[in-house]
N, C-alpha and C positions, 0 to 999 in steps of 0.2 A: 428169829424174832420172838420176843416174849409172848407166851400164851396167856398171860394174866389179863383177863377181860372183865372181871367184876371188881367193883370198888372194894378196897380192903376194909375190914372191920376191926375194931378193938386194937390190940397190940400189933396187928399186921401192918398198920399204917406207920411206917418208919422209913428213913432214908434208904435202907437197903432195897426198897421196892424199885428204885430207879436203876435201871440197867440201860447202858448206852452202847452204841456201836459206831465205829470200830473201837476195840480196846488197844491200849498201848500206842496211842497216837503220838505221845510225847515221851521221849527218853530224858534222863537227867541232863544230858549234854545238848539237848535240842535248844537252839536259841529261840526264846519266846518272849513276847512283850504283851502288855495289856493296856487298853485304853477305855475310858468311859467314866461312869458315875463313881461316887465314893465307894461303892461295892468293889470296883476295880482295884482299889487300894488294898482291900482284904485279900484279893486274889494275888496281887503282886507280893505282898508281905509274906503270905503263906508259901508261895513258890520259892522265894528267896530263902526263907527259913528252912525249907525242906530240901534244899540242895539242888534245885533246878537252875538251869542257865537262864536266869531272868534278866532281860535287858531293859533299861530305862534311860531316857535322855538325861544328860548331865546338866542341861541348861533349861529345864522346864519340867512341869508336872503334867502327867496324862491321866490323873485319877480324879479330876474334877470337871469332866466334860459330860454333862448329864444327858444330852440329846444326841440322836444320830446325826443331826445337822452339825453340831460342834465337832464331832469326831471326823466327819467327812471334810469339814473345812480345814482342820489341822493337818490331815493327810494331804489335802490339796496344797496347803501352805508349804509342807515339806518338799513337794515336787514343783514349787514355783507357780502354782495354779490358783492361788487364793490371794487376791489383792483387793481387799474391800475399800469402798469409798470412805467409810468412817474408820480411820486408822486408830484414833485415840479418843478417850474421854478426858476432858480437861478438869483439873482441880489443883490441889496442892502439888500433885505430880500428874504426869500423863499415865492413864490406865489403859491396859489392853481390854477392849470390849469383848474379846472372844475367849479369854482365859481368866480364871479366877485368881486374884492375888498377885497379878503381874503389873508392875508399874515402873516408870522411868523418870529421870530428872528432866530430860528435854528430848527433843526430836532426834538429835544426833545419837544419844545413848539408845533410844528406842530402835532406830534403824540398824545400828550395829548389833544390838541384842537380838532383834528379830532375824537378822541374816544368819547369825551364829546358831540360833535356835532351830531355824529351818534346816540348816545343814546337819545339825546333830540329830534331828528327828528323822531325816532321810537316811542317815547312817544306820540308825537303829532299825528302821523298817527294812532296809536292804539286807541287813545282817540276819534278822529274825526269820525263822521258818514257820512260826505259828503266831498269829495275832488273835488275842482274846478281846472281843468288843462287848462291852456291857452298856446297854442303853437303859435309861431310867426315867426320863421326863419327856412328856409330849407337849407341854405348853412352851411356846417360844415367843420371845420378843425379837424383832428383826428390823432391819433398815428397808423401808419400802422401795428405795431407789435401786438396790441391787440384791435384795433378799438375803443379805448376810445376817446370820443369826447370832445374837449376843448371848453371853453366858448367864445373864440375869436381866431383870428390868433395868433399863437405863436410869442412872441417878437423876438425870434431868430429861424429862420427856419432851421431844420436839415433834414438829409436824410430820417428819418423815419416819417416825418410829411407829411400829405396829405390833399387834399381838394376835396370835391365833393358836388353836390346837391343831397339830399336824395330823394328817390322815395316814391310814395304813400305807397307801400308795406312795406318799412322800417318804415315809421311813424306809420302805423297800428300795426306792430309788436311791436314797442316801447310802444304804448298805451295798447296793449294786455298784455305786460309784467307788466306794472304798475297795471293793473286790477288784474292780478294774485297775486301780492304781497299785494295789498290794499284790505281790507275786506269790506269796506263800499260802498256807492253809489258814482259814479263819474259824474261830469258835465264837459263836454269838450267843449271848445270854441276856436276860432281863433282870435288872436290879430288883431285889425284893424290898428295898427301902421305900416306904411311902413318901409321898410329896410332903415337904415341910409346909408349904403354903400354896394357895391357888389364886389365879387372877381371872379365871373363867367363872361363868355363872354356876351357881351350885356351891355346896360345901366341899371342904378339902378331902373328906373321906370318899364321897361320891366321885369327885374328879380324879383322885388318886387311883381308884379302881378302874375308871374309864381309861386313864392314861396307860396303866399297866396292860389292860386288855388290848388296846390298840397296838402297843409295842410287842406283845406276845404274838398277835396275829402276823405282824410284819416280820418278826424274827423267824417264826416257823415257816412262813411262806418263802422267805429268802433262803433258808437252809435247805428246804425240800427241793428247790429248783437249781441248786448249785453244788456240783460234786466236790468243790474245794471248801465247802462250808459244813460245819457241824453245830448242832444246837445243843446247849447245855441247860438243864432245867433248874437253875439256882432259885428262881422265883417259886417254882412248884415245890421244891424241897422245903423251903422256909415256910411257905404258907400252909403246908400240911404238917408242920411241926408245932406241937402245943406250946404256947407262950414263948415264941422265939426271941422277943425283943426285951430290952431293958425297960425301966419304968417310963421312959419317954415315948415308948411304942414305935421307935424308929431305928434305934441302934441295936444291932444284933448281939446276943450273948455270945461269948467266946466259944462255948461248946457247940453252938449252932453253926458258926463259921467253920469249925473243925469238921462237923458232920457234912456240910456242903462240900468242902474240899476233899473229904474222905471219899465221897461219891465220885468226885472229879478224878482223883488219883486211881481209884479202883477200876474205873472205866476207861479213862483216857491217858493216864499217867504211866509212870515207870513200874508201878506195882499192879498186878492183875489178880 
């Protein structure tokens, strides 16, 4: 274990400070997939570009699931254990309340698409040996009837719709459920991307920091108590990098993504 016990000063504060164990968890031919917030997309693109055996469903996207609740639900859907009461949001098309950007012409198309999607997701999960889970948001809109969590605020609020900030314990329970269903090794990390907006009391900066703190506690507690789980400090690497974002203060500079994934590969990937 590293003997670095004092906080780095000056030029010592850089990504090379982060050393993880074990090394070489993933070889180039290891089947690996990634689910979670938009930072998961950076991970997937980098792994594919770098020659890793990265798997993704052909019939859906896994890189816009911002909370641990959404990730748990999609894995449960893959194994036939997520059948929410609120199946669609109605409008010009039927929309999937649990995945961003998914819509259908009618119920017949929705049922067929969801069945094929669930089967494809299960195929990817069963083939993969490593699952990277990136959690990023702790504010959730949900159906009070069955606690199913939506990917965003419903376009038309109804009496059975609710809002809350999830607890550390809820997030740990979601991660435990994912591990129960998934048979391989998990790498859990917290997205460094700040909240775009907030629905809780307080301003978006305060609530973004509180959200990340809650998720960090949950992710680390989960990793420390499960042998099949490893924690990766993407949030810590970014937040200790000077000026890591573009002018919008939310999207990462390309060189920062490279630095984060360099730490990933040097510690967990094919190069040590």
